[in-house]
N, C-alpha and C positions, 0 to 999 in steps of 0.2 A: 504493500500500500504506500503510495507516494504522499508525503506530508504536504499540506498546502501552505502557501506563503502567508504569514501573519503580519499584520501591521498595527501600529498604534500612533495616533496623532495627539499632540499636546496643544491645547488652547493656550494662546499667549496673551500677554497684557501685564502691566505692572501689578505688584501685589496689591496696591491700593485699588486698582481697577477690578481685580478679581474679587476683592472683599466687597466692593460696591455692587458688583454683579451678583454675588452670593446673597447679599442683603436684599436686593430687589427680588430675587427668586424666592427667598424664604418669606419675605413680606407678602408676595403674591400668593404663596401657598397658604399662609395663615389666613389671608383675606378670602381666598377661595373657599376654605373650610367654613369660615364664618358666614359668608354669603349663602353657601349651600344650606347651612343650618337655619339661617334667617328666612330664606325662601320657603323651606319646608315647614317651618313653624307658622309662617304667615298664611301659606296655603291651607294648612290644617285649621288655623283659627278661622279663616274665612269660610271654609267648608263646614266647620262646626256651627257657626252662626247661621249660615244658610240652612243647614239641616234643622236647627232649632226653630227657625222661622217657619219652615215647612211643617214641622210637627204641630206648631201652634195653629197654623192654617188648617191642618187636617182636623184638629180637635174642634175648631170653629165650624168646619164644614159638617162634621158629624152632628154637632149640636144645632145645626141649621142657622148659625149666626153669621156665616160668611156670605157676602154678595156673590152673584154670578161672575165668572171670569177666572183667568189664571192667576197664579201667585203674583206676577208682576203687575196685575191690574188692581190689586188690593190697595186701598188708601194708605200711603206712607211707606209701603213695603219696598217699592223700587227705590225711593229716595234713601231709605235706611241702608239698603244693601250697597247703593252707589257711594254713600257717605262712608260706610264702613270700608269699602275698597280703597277710597282715596286716603283715608286715615292710615290704613295698613301700609300702603305704598309710601306715604310720607315718612312713617315711622321706620320703614325699611331703608329708605335713602339716608336718613339721619344716622341710623345704626351702622350702615356700611361706611359712611364717611368717617365716623368716629373709629370704627374697627380698622379702617385703613391706616389712620394715624397710630393706633395702638399696635398694629401689626409691624409697622416700620420700627417703632421703639423696641418692641419685643425681639425683632430680628437683630437689631443692633446689640441688644444685651446678650442674645444667644451667641453671636459671633465674637463678642469682645474677648472672652478667654482664649479663643483660637488665635486671634490677632496678637494678643499679648505673648502667647507661646511662640508664634512665628518670629516676632521681634526679638524675643529672648534668645531664640536659636541663632538669629543673625548676629546678635551681640556676642554670643559665645564664640562663633567663628572668628570674629574680629579680635576678641581678647586673646583667644588661644593662639591665633596666628602671631599676634604681636609679641606674646610671651615666649613663643618658640623661636622667633627670628634670631634674637641675640645669642642664646646658647648654641644654636646651629652654626652661626657665623664664627663663633669662637672655636668650636670643634673643627670646622673646616680649615680655619687658619692654622691651628696647631698641627693638624694632620699634614697639611701641605708643607709646613716648616720641617716636620720630621722627615718627609720624603726628600726634601732638598738637602737635608743635612748629610745624607748618605751614611756609609759605614754600618749598614744593617743587613742582616741575613735576608735571603730571598723570601722566606716564609713570612717574616715580619713585614716586609714590603708589600706582599700580597694582601696581608690582613689590613694594612693601612689603606691600600688602594681600594679594597672592597668597602672599607668604612667610608671612604670619600664618596663612593658611588651611592651608598645608602644615605649619606648626608645630603647629597645632591637631590636624591629622590624626595627626601623629607622637605628640603627647601622648596622644591617645586610644589609639593602638597600645601605648604604654608602659604605660598604665593597664591595658589588657587583658592584657599580658604579666604584670604584677604579680598581677592577678586569677587568671590561669592558674597562676602559681607557687604562690600561696596555696592554691588549690583542690587542687593535686596534692601538697602537702606532707603528710608523715605526720601522721595525727590530725586533718587538716583537717575531714573529715566529722563527726567526733565533736565538734569545737569549734563547729560551726554552731548558733547559737541558734534553736530551733524554736518558733514560735508558730502559733496558728490564723489562717489567712489565707483570706479569701473570694476565690478566684481569679477568679470572674466579675466582682466589683467591681474588682479590680486590672486586669483586661483592659479594662473599660469606661473606667476612669480614664486608662489609658495611651493608648488609642486616641483619647480626647478631646484629649489633649496633642498627638498627632501629626496630628490632623484637618486643621489649617491647612497643615501641610507636604504632606500628601497632596493637598489641594485645589489648592495652588499648582503641584503636579506634574501635575495633571489626572488624578489617580487616585481612584477611589471607595473609601472605607474603610468597611467594614460590620462591625458587631458583633452576634453572635448568642450571647447568654449566658443561662444559667439564672438564676433569681432568686437562688439561693445555691448555691455549689459550693465547699465548704471543704476545705482541705488543711492539713497541718502543715509549716511551712517557715520559711525566712529571708526576710522581706519584700523586703530589698534584693536578694538573690540571685535571687529569683523575678522581680522587676520587671526586673532587668538581663537575665535570660535571655529574657523576653518581648520586651523592647525590641530585643535583638539579632536575634531572629527577624523581628520586624516591620520593622526597619531593612533587613534583607536583602530582604524581600519588596517594600518600597517602592523600593529601589535598583534592582532588576532587573525592575520592571514599567513598561511604557511608558505614556505619556499615553493616557487613554481606557480603561485597564485597571482591574482591581478587586482589592482585597485584603480577604479576609474572615477575621475572627477568631471562632472558635466555642469556647465553654466549656460542657461538659455533664457531668453526673454520671450514672454508670451503675454500679449495684451498689456495690462497694467501691473504685471508682476515679473520679477526675476527669480528663477529657480536655480538653486545650487544643490546638486546631489553627489554623494560619495558612495560608490558601490564597491563591495569587496567580495572575494570568493572564499572568505574565511569560514570559521567554525559556526557562525550564526548565533542566534540568541533563542533560548527556549521560550515558548509562548507564555509561560507563567511569569518569566522574568521581564518580558518586553514592556509591560506598562510601568515598570519601576526603574528603567535605565537612566532617567533623568533625576532620580532622587539622590540626595547627597550621600556619598560613601557606599552606594549600592554596587555590589559586584555579584553577578550571577555565578552559579556553580561552574559553568564552562569557563568564565573569566578567571575564577580563582584557580581552576585546574590548569590554566594555560601559563601561569607564572609570568604574565606579561607586565607585571608592575602596575603602578598607578594606584590612586587612592579612591577612585570612584567619584571624582569631582568634575572630570572633563566635560561630560555631557550635561551636567547640572549647570555649568558655566555657559555652555552653548544655549541651553534653554533660557537662562536669564538674559543672555545677549539678544535672543529673538524677542523676548518680552520688551526689552528696551527699544528695539527697532520695529515693533509692531508687526512682526512676522509670524510665521508658523513653523512648527517642527513636526516631522513625520518620520517614523522609523518602521521599516519593513524588514522582515528576516525569515529565513528558512533554515532551521538547524541543520548544520553540516554542509550548507550550500552557500551561505553568505548573508550579508546585511546591506541595506541601502538606507542612508540617512539623507533626508531631503529638507532643505531650508528654503523657505519661500518669503521673499521680501517685496514690499511695494516698490515699484520702479520709480526712478527719479525722472 
């Protein structure tokens, strides 16, 4: 049985925008429930009064006290039912207006603990990264001095070189944590300086830089880009996002595989996709790949390094640029990450 290709898309927008959207949806849900209850009660109330009037009319008819004609022809009955209907409708409108305001307040209170938790998480990333920067810099400096000093056995040199590699990896993770904290901070999206960027040219330049690395790993790196595909964005953030996606693709593609970067403009959007022929992502892991520090079973087993922050940073970059993120994967056959930007 052939497995089908699975995909997951991530809605983007700043954290503040997502909270506002969630508040609107929750408010609408609360209001819809209240409206349903009010309409049901109002209909029941009107039906009850109509049935009560019919019973009175029936008793008057049996007693011979009712004039000829239908219920609506009886003196005052039609006016009473019409007045009752207007009163119920007016009461419903007032109740729904008040309920709308209360729903908004209740949704705000419901989401407040979640928002506080998200802000605390972002603050943790920033504090942890700042606290780790200095000791890592000291360790790196001391290890480099020891290597330059010479006069040590080869085994000791190998240990220090290995330590330097781990320090470099941890330093990268710290910088990613800082990037993530800055991206998620209030007003970060508004503070991003936007300029016109040729995404096709950026992709070609970055793949040229990584060509030697791909070649040494036995991976074919292919670029298919339009002559010009311009977007409005932060050049550093865009290059960092593309680098993270490419780094993931190269890390999880075996020798003999291929990584293809495509950049195309269609209508009002520019699409950048990175496809690999690597190990792929399990369907259960796919919805979580942009979560901080998440690494699936296949990623952990590949010993490809990384802290699980690369795609999180890609997602926040797309939020800042009002773009979208789509991941498609087939376990054992490869993965495609697609970033879609508004065209400039």
